[in-house]
C-alpha positions in Angstrom: 94.7 80.2 120.6 94.7 82.9 117.8 91.8 85.0 118.2 90.0 85.0 114.5 90.1 81.0 115.2 88.5 81.0 118.3 85.5 80.3 117.4 86.4 77.1 115.1 89.0 75.9 117.7 86.4 75.7 120.7 83.9 73.4 118.4 86.7 71.5 117.2 87.8 70.5 121.1 84.3 70.6 122.0 82.8 67.5 119.0 87.0 65.7 120.4 85.9 66.1 124.4 82.2 64.7 123.2 83.7 61.9 120.7 82.3 63.0 117.9 85.3 64.7 115.9 85.9 63.3 112.4 89.0 61.1 112.1 90.4 63.2 109.3 90.3 66.9 109.2 91.7 69.0 106.5 92.7 72.5 107.1 93.8 74.6 103.7 94.4 78.6 104.1 97.3 81.1 103.2 100.2 81.2 104.7 101.3 83.1 107.9 97.3 83.1 109.3 98.4 80.4 112.3 97.3 77.0 110.5 99.7 75.4 112.3 98.9 76.8 115.6 95.3 75.9 115.0 96.0 72.3 114.7 98.4 71.8 117.1 95.9 73.0 119.5 93.5 70.8 118.4 95.9 68.0 118.6 97.4 68.6 121.8 93.4 68.2 123.2 93.2 65.1 121.4 96.1 63.5 123.5 95.9 65.5 126.6 94.0 63.0 129.6 92.1 65.5 130.9 90.9 68.2 128.3 89.0 71.0 129.4 86.4 72.8 127.6 89.6 75.4 126.7 91.7 72.7 125.5 94.6 70.4 127.1 94.9 71.0 130.7 99.0 71.1 130.5 99.2 69.5 133.8 99.1 65.3 132.9 101.7 63.6 132.0 100.4 63.5 128.7 100.8 66.9 128.4 104.3 66.8 129.9 105.3 64.4 127.3 104.2 66.4 124.7 105.7 69.7 126.1 109.1 67.7 126.1 108.4 67.3 122.4 108.2 63.4 123.4 105.1 62.2 123.2 105.3 58.6 121.9 101.5 58.8 120.1 101.9 62.4 118.5 103.8 62.1 114.9 104.5 65.0 112.8 105.1 64.2 108.9 107.5 66.5 107.6 110.3 66.7 104.4 112.1 69.7 103.6 111.3 68.3 99.8 108.2 66.3 98.4 106.8 64.0 101.2 107.5 60.6 99.8 105.8 57.1 100.6 108.3 55.8 102.7 107.7 58.4 104.9 104.2 57.9 104.8 104.5 54.2 105.5 106.3 54.9 108.6 103.7 57.2 109.8 101.4 54.9 109.4 103.1 51.9 111.2 103.4 53.8 114.1 99.5 54.4 114.4 99.0 50.7 113.3 99.6 49.7 116.8 97.5 50.6 120.4 98.4 54.1 121.4 101.4 53.9 124.3 99.5 56.1 126.4 96.3 54.1 126.2 94.8 57.3 124.7 94.5 58.8 121.2 97.0 58.9 118.4 97.6 61.5 116.1 99.6 62.1 113.0 100.1 65.6 111.5 101.0 66.2 108.1 101.7 70.3 108.2 102.5 70.2 103.9 99.8 67.6 103.1 100.1 69.1 99.2 103.7 68.3 99.5 102.7 64.6 99.3 103.5 62.2 95.9 101.2 60.7 94.1 102.6 57.2 95.8 102.2 58.8 99.3 98.9 60.0 98.9 97.7 56.4 97.6 99.4 55.4 100.7 97.6 57.0 102.9 94.0 56.4 101.7 93.6 53.3 103.2 94.3 54.7 106.8 92.1 57.8 105.9 89.1 55.1 104.6 89.9 52.6 107.9 91.7 54.5 110.5 93.1 52.2 113.5 90.8 53.0 116.9 91.2 56.7 118.3 93.3 57.2 115.8 93.3 61.2 113.5 95.0 62.7 111.0 95.2 66.1 110.8 96.3 67.0 107.8 97.4 71.6 106.3 97.8 72.6 103.3 97.7 76.3 101.3 96.7 74.4 98.2 93.6 72.6 97.9 93.9 71.8 94.3 97.4 70.6 94.8 96.0 67.3 96.8 94.6 64.2 95.4 90.4 64.2 95.0 90.2 60.8 96.2 92.4 62.4 99.5 90.0 65.6 100.1 86.9 63.2 99.6 87.8 61.2 102.9 88.4 64.3 105.2 86.3 66.9 106.9 87.3 70.3 105.2 87.7 73.5 106.9 88.4 76.3 104.7 90.3 78.9 106.7 90.2 82.6 106.1 92.3 85.5 106.2 91.6 87.5 109.5 90.0 90.7 109.6 92.4 93.7 109.6 91.3 94.7 113.0 92.7 90.9 114.4 95.9 91.3 112.2 96.9 95.3 113.6 96.3 93.9 117.0 98.0 90.6 116.8 101.2 92.4 115.9 100.7 95.0 118.1 100.5 92.8 121.3 103.3 91.0 119.7 106.0 93.8 119.6 105.8 95.3 115.8 105.7 99.0 116.2 104.3 101.1 113.6 102.0 98.2 112.3 99.2 99.7 109.2 96.9 98.0 106.8 99.7 98.8 103.8 102.0 96.5 106.2 99.3 93.8 106.3 98.5 94.1 102.6 101.8 93.6 101.7 102.0 90.4 103.1 98.7 89.1 101.8 97.1 90.0 105.3 99.1 87.2 107.1 100.3 88.6 110.3 102.4 85.5 111.3 104.4 86.1 108.2 104.9 89.8 109.0 105.8 89.0 112.5 108.2 86.4 111.2 109.7 88.9 108.7 110.2 91.8 110.8 111.7 90.1 113.9 114.5 89.0 112.1 113.9 85.2 110.5 114.7 87.1 106.9 117.5 89.8 105.8 114.8 91.5 103.7 111.5 92.8 104.9 108.9 95.5 103.5 110.3 98.5 105.6 113.9 97.8 104.0 111.5 98.0 100.8 109.7 101.1 101.4 112.9 102.7 102.9 114.6 102.0 99.6 111.5 103.1 97.6 111.4 106.6 99.4 115.2 107.0 98.5 114.4 106.2 95.0 111.5 108.4 94.4 113.3 111.3 96.4 115.9 111.2 93.1 118.5 110.5 95.7 121.4 110.1 93.4 123.2 107.6 95.7 120.2 105.1 95.6 119.9 104.0 91.6 117.6 101.3 90.1 120.8 98.9 89.3 121.9 98.9 92.9 118.6 97.8 94.7 118.1 95.5 91.6 121.3 93.5 92.5 120.6 94.0 96.1 117.1 92.7 96.4 117.3 90.2 93.6 116.8 86.9 96.2 113.9 88.6 97.0 112.6 89.5 93.3 109.0 88.0 93.6 108.1 89.7 96.9 109.7 93.2 95.6 107.7 92.8 92.3 104.3 92.4 94.0 105.0 95.0 96.5 106.0 97.4 93.5 102.5 96.4 91.8 100.6 97.1 94.9 102.2 100.9 95.3 101.8 101.4 91.4 98.0 100.3 91.7 97.5 102.5 94.9 98.7 104.8 93.0 96.7 104.7 89.8 93.8 104.5 91.8 94.3 107.6 93.9 95.4 109.9 90.3 94.5 107.7 87.4 97.3 108.9 85.8 98.9 106.8 82.8 102.1 106.5 83.8 100.9 104.8 87.2 98.9 102.2 85.0 101.4 101.6 82.8 104.0 100.7 85.8 101.2 98.3 87.2 101.5 96.3 84.2 104.9 96.6 83.9 104.9 94.8 87.5 102.1 92.4 86.7 104.2 91.2 83.7 107.6 91.0 85.7 105.7 89.3 88.1 104.8 86.2 85.6 108.6 86.4 84.3 110.0 85.3 87.3 108.0 82.2 87.7 110.1 80.8 85.1 113.6 79.1 86.3 117.0 80.7 85.8 115.6 83.9 84.7 117.9 87.1 85.3 115.9 88.4 88.4 118.0 91.7 88.8 117.6 92.7 85.5 113.5 92.1 85.7 113.7 93.9 88.7 115.9 96.8 87.2 113.1 97.0 84.4 110.7 97.4 87.0 112.4 99.5 89.4 113.5 102.4 86.5 110.0 103.1 85.9 109.8 104.7 89.6 113.0 106.6 89.2 112.0 110.1 88.9 
C-alpha cells in the first residue's frame, strides 16, 4: 500500500475484518495520488476468503480469481465518457443475487462524478438498501460534481496529497531519477502522475518543458516562441500552468515587475484555454514570447 495511505488502509481493513465497515465508501482526492490503489486494496480484502490484518491473503481461491481478472463478485463500472443509467442498472443487477463465491460482493465506480443524473438516481436505492454482504466503493476527483443525495449516503474519505518526502521517496523507489520538489509541484504534488508522465505514457512531460524553456531563456536562436507553441499546443494547459509557476517563483525571489506581468499573463492564458475552439498555439505563443530574452 502507498505509504501516505497506510494508516487509513489498515483502519478500513480492520473494520472490514470485524464486519464493521460501512457498505458505501466515497473516496475524494486529486488525480495521481493513488486513490484507485487504496480502493483496490480494500476491495481485494473484502473478497478474500482468509484476509489478514495486512490485507488479502493472496493465496485463496478468491484471490486467485481476482488476480486472473475473473472474480465473479467484483464489478467495476467504467465508461470512456459519462456513466449512464444502463451501466449502473447493469451493475446493480449483478449485486442483487447471492455472491457466487459465498462471500462479499463489491462494486467499484472509479469515476463516480461521471455519472449522469439518471444514473445517480438509479444508484440511490442500492446505497440506501444494499443487499447482504454488498459494498460499494466510489472514487471522485470532484466531490461537488456528485449529487448531494449520493454524498449523504456514503461514508466520505477526503484523501490528502502525500507529503513532499513521501512523494520524492516514492518516485526514487520507482526509478525516477533527479526528482525534486519543483517536479512534484509541476504535477500538483501527485507522484503517480509524475511516474506515468516520465515513464513514457505521455509524449510530453515537465522535463521536456524545462529543456525547451531553458533553451528559450538562454537566447538560443533555434528555439523561438512560435516553434515551441506549435510543438506544445496539445499540452497547452499544462504548459501555461508551468509557466505560471516559473513566473511566480521568479517574482518571489526577485520582486521584478516583469515577472509579475508574466505571471498575470499566464493566469489569463489558463482561463482562455478552458474555452473550446480556442487557438491554443496562439495563446501559448503570447505567453512564451514574454519569456524570450
